[in-house]
Each structure stands twice: as structure tokens, then as C-alpha cells.
N, C-alpha and C positions, 0 to 999 in steps of 0.2 A: 263692500258696503260703503256708500259715501258718508263722509263725516262732515257734520255741520258745526263749525266753531261758533261759540256764543260771542256776539259782538259786545263792545262796550255799551251800546244802546240797551242791550238786554239787562245789564246791571244798573243802568241809569233810570230805574223805575222804583216804585215803592218796595221797601225791603220785604214785606210779607208776601207780596206777589212774586217777587224773584225767588224767595225761599220755596214757596209752593211749587213753582215751575222747575226748580232744580231736582226735586224728588223724581227719581226714575231716570235722570240724565246719565249718560255714559261718559266716563273719563277715559281717555286713551293715553297710555304711557308707551312711548315709542323708544325709550331708552333701553339699552341692553340688547341682547340677542333675540329676545322674544317680546312681541307686542302684547301689552296687557290691557284688558277692557274691564273697567270697574264701574258698577252701578251705584249711584248715590241713593242711599236708602233712608238717610236721616239728616236733617239740617237743624241748626240753631239760628234764630234770627232775633236781633235786638233792634228796637225802633228808636233808639236814642236815650238820652239821659233821663227822660220821663218814664222809661220802661224799668220797673223795679228789678227785673231780672238782669238788667245790663250792669256791668261792673262800674260804669261811670255814674250810675244813679246815686251813689252814696257820696259823690264828690271826690276831690283829691285826698289822697292819704298823706299823712305826715312824712 
């Protein structure tokens, strides 16, 4: 099966679009004796300090 690596351009797009398109992607781990294929089934995406779910939204901590 041919593997398509995601380029830097893939990640240089709006955060929510990238997050949606990562769902279902396959990660391939070639370390070790056996190759592992792992499917991305969940992502978290934060769109900056204005996003209340983002840890940076509350500002710097003391």
C-alpha cells in the first residue's frame, strides 16, 4: 500500500480544516520489528487565545 506523507502545506491551513481532515488518517510507525498502522479517531483543535477551550485564553499564569 503506498503511503502519502502529509506535507507542511497540509498543516499551513486553518486549524479546524486540518483537524477535520486528520480524522481517519493513518499513522505508520516503522520503529521496531513490526510496522504498526494506527488510525486517528479523535483530535482536539484550538483556534488561538480567543478560543475559551484553549489554555492560552486565560492569559499567563503567575
